N, C-alpha and C positions, 0 to 999 in steps of 0.2 A: 539151263546148262547146255542143252543140245544146241540152242540158237547161237550161243557164243562160239561153240566149236565149229559150226558151219560158217560163221562170219570170219573166223580166223583163217579159213582156207582161201578167202579172197584178199587177205592182207598182202601187200607188196612190201618188199624190203630193198634197201640199198646195201651193197656189200663191197668190201675192199679186200682184194687179194694181194699177196706179197710174194715176189720172187727174189729170194735172198742173193742169188748169184750176181744179178745186175742191180740189186737194190731198187727194184721197180715195183710200182703199184699198178693194179688194174681195178677200176671202179665200174661196177655194173649194178643192175637192178633186176628184180624178178619176184615171182611169188614163192620161190623156195630156194634160198641161198645155199642150202646143203646140197640139193640136187645140182644146182649150177656149178658148185665147186667140183662135184664129181665129173661133170661134163668138161670143165676146164682141165682137170687132171688127166682126163682120158684123151685130151687133144681134140675135142669136138668143137672148139671155138677157134676161129681163124687167128684172132689176135694173140691169144694166150697159148697156142699150140707149141711154140718154140720155147716157152719159158717154164716148162715143168721142172720141178714140182712147185705148184702154187700153194700158199697157205692162207686160210681165211683169217684175217686179222681184225675185222670190224664189220658189224651189221647194225642197221637201224630199221626198225619197223616203221613204215610210213603210212600204212593204211591203204590208200588208193594207189592205183597205177600212176595217175597224174602226179600225186605227191612224191612218189618214189622217183619218177623221171625228173621232176624239178630238183629234188635233193641230189640226184646223181649229177645233173648238170652243174649244180653249185660245187660239189666236191671236185669236179673236173676243172673248175675255174681256178685262177690264181689265188683268190681269197679262200676257196675251198681246200686247195692243196696246202695253204698255210695253216688252215684250221686242222687238217689231218696231222701236219708236222707238230703242231702244238699239243694236240690231244693224244697222239700215238707217236711220241718222239723216238721210240726205239725202232720205228719203221720209216725213218726219214731217208729220202734219197740224198746221197752225198753229193754235194756240189763240187765240181772240179774247178781249180784255179786256172785263170787265164782264159 
């Protein structure tokens, strides 16, 4: 049991944050999504500083840092954004006409 707890410290995750005011998502990765959310909410991240408050809407445990970065890149791609729209439809960015 101790070994499993130690290995879970090394697990990396991908997370998706939502800013309701602008209907905007932020996708990131790291070893502790809850701590990262706190940092984003505190304005410690340059990109998310202006969009507070952010809400954590999705996490995926990926295991390794490499796997998490790969999944993060996918979710930031057009196909990945479509996947998020389909799997978390209540947090879709609204498209503007014209």
